[in-house]
C-alpha positions as CSV (number, residue, x, y, z in Angstrom):
1,X,-37.5,5.9,-3.1
2,X,-36.5,2.9,-1.3
3,X,-35.0,1.5,-4.7
4,X,-33.0,4.5,-4.6
5,X,-31.9,4.3,-1.3
6,X,-30.9,0.4,-1.6
7,X,-28.7,1.5,-4.6
8,X,-26.8,3.9,-2.8
9,X,-26.3,1.4,0.2
10,X,-24.8,-0.8,-2.3
11,X,-22.6,1.9,-3.8
12,X,-21.4,2.9,-0.5
13,X,-20.5,-0.9,0.0
14,X,-18.3,-0.5,-3.1
15,X,-16.8,2.5,-2.0
16,X,-16.3,1.1,1.5
17,X,-14.2,-1.6,-0.1
18,X,-12.0,0.5,-2.3
19,X,-11.6,2.8,1.1
20,X,-10.5,-0.4,2.8
21,X,-7.8,-1.0,0.2
22,X,-6.7,2.4,0.2
23,X,-6.5,2.6,4.3
24,X,-4.3,-0.2,4.3
25,X,-2.0,1.2,1.6
26,X,-1.8,4.4,3.4
27,X,-0.7,2.7,6.6
28,X,2.1,1.0,4.7
29,X,3.7,4.3,3.5
30,X,3.4,6.0,6.7
31,X,5.4,3.1,8.9
32,X,8.3,4.6,10.6
33,X,10.8,2.2,8.7
34,X,13.0,2.5,5.5
35,X,11.8,3.1,2.3
36,X,12.2,-0.5,1.1
37,X,9.4,-1.9,4.0
38,X,7.1,1.1,3.3
39,X,6.7,0.5,-0.3
40,X,6.5,-3.3,0.6
41,X,3.7,-2.5,2.9
42,X,2.2,0.0,1.1
43,X,2.1,-1.9,-1.7
44,X,1.7,-5.5,-0.3
45,X,-1.0,-5.1,2.1
46,X,-3.6,-3.9,-0.4
47,X,-2.8,-6.9,-2.8
48,X,-2.9,-9.3,0.2
49,X,-6.6,-7.9,1.2
50,X,-7.7,-7.7,-2.2
51,X,-6.6,-11.1,-2.9
52,X,-8.7,-12.3,0.3
53,X,-11.7,-10.3,-1.0
54,X,-11.7,-11.9,-4.3
55,X,-11.2,-15.1,-2.6
56,X,-14.1,-15.2,-0.2
57,X,-16.3,-12.1,-0.5
58,X,-16.2,-10.6,-4.2
59,X,-19.7,-9.5,-5.4
60,X,-21.7,-10.3,-2.2
61,X,-20.1,-13.9,-2.6
62,X,-21.6,-14.3,-6.3
63,X,-18.0,-13.7,-7.9
64,X,-15.9,-15.3,-4.9
65,X,-13.8,-18.3,-5.6
66,X,-14.8,-19.6,-1.9
67,X,-18.0,-17.9,-1.2
68,X,-18.8,-17.5,2.5
69,X,-22.1,-17.1,3.6
70,X,-24.0,-16.6,6.9
71,X,-22.0,-16.0,10.0
72,X,-18.8,-17.0,8.3
73,X,-19.5,-14.1,5.9
74,X,-20.3,-11.7,8.5
75,X,-17.2,-12.5,10.5
76,X,-14.9,-12.0,7.3
77,X,-16.5,-8.7,6.6
78,X,-16.4,-7.6,10.2
79,X,-12.5,-8.6,10.1
80,X,-11.8,-7.3,6.7
81,X,-13.2,-3.8,7.3
82,X,-12.1,-3.9,11.2
83,X,-8.4,-4.3,9.6
84,X,-8.9,-1.1,7.4
85,X,-10.1,0.9,10.6
86,X,-7.3,-0.5,12.5
87,X,-4.7,0.2,9.9
88,X,-6.0,3.9,9.8
89,X,-6.1,4.1,13.5
90,X,-2.0,2.9,13.4
91,X,-1.5,5.4,10.8
92,X,-2.4,8.1,13.4
93,X,-5.6,8.8,11.7
94,X,-8.1,8.1,14.7
95,X,-11.1,10.3,13.4
96,X,-11.0,8.9,9.9
97,X,-10.9,5.4,11.5
98,X,-14.0,5.9,13.5
99,X,-16.2,7.5,10.5
100,X,-14.9,4.3,8.5
101,X,-15.9,1.9,11.0
102,X,-19.5,4.0,11.6
103,X,-20.0,4.2,7.9
104,X,-19.2,0.5,7.5
105,X,-21.6,-0.5,10.6
106,X,-24.3,1.6,9.3
107,X,-24.1,0.3,5.8
108,X,-23.9,-3.4,7.2
109,X,-27.3,-3.0,9.1
110,X,-29.0,-1.5,6.2
111,X,-27.6,-4.5,3.7
112,X,-29.1,-7.2,6.8
113,X,-32.3,-5.0,6.9
114,X,-32.8,-4.8,3.2
115,X,-31.2,-8.2,2.4
116,X,-28.8,-7.1,0.0
């Protein structure tokens, strides 16, 4: 049973990663600006976030170009997922921002507890 829960927790982490990219994309397209800025932000923000994830955190650090570990990894994750929650908040989606942050916090605690 614990194996299933651990697998589910890793799946939640994957969907959180996708959700973070979707959140910054949503934020970019909801900016109160002209269409060119919205398109640039809506497409550029997820590309920038994805690039950072690939460089420093992909695959739990195993697939990252410059893998972070320990406190550096924790700080990076908090900043990365925090940026997504703030993007949702900035897009006037307070409830989804709080839910996203709460799910990430529970997921992170479980990953630390289970050494994932």
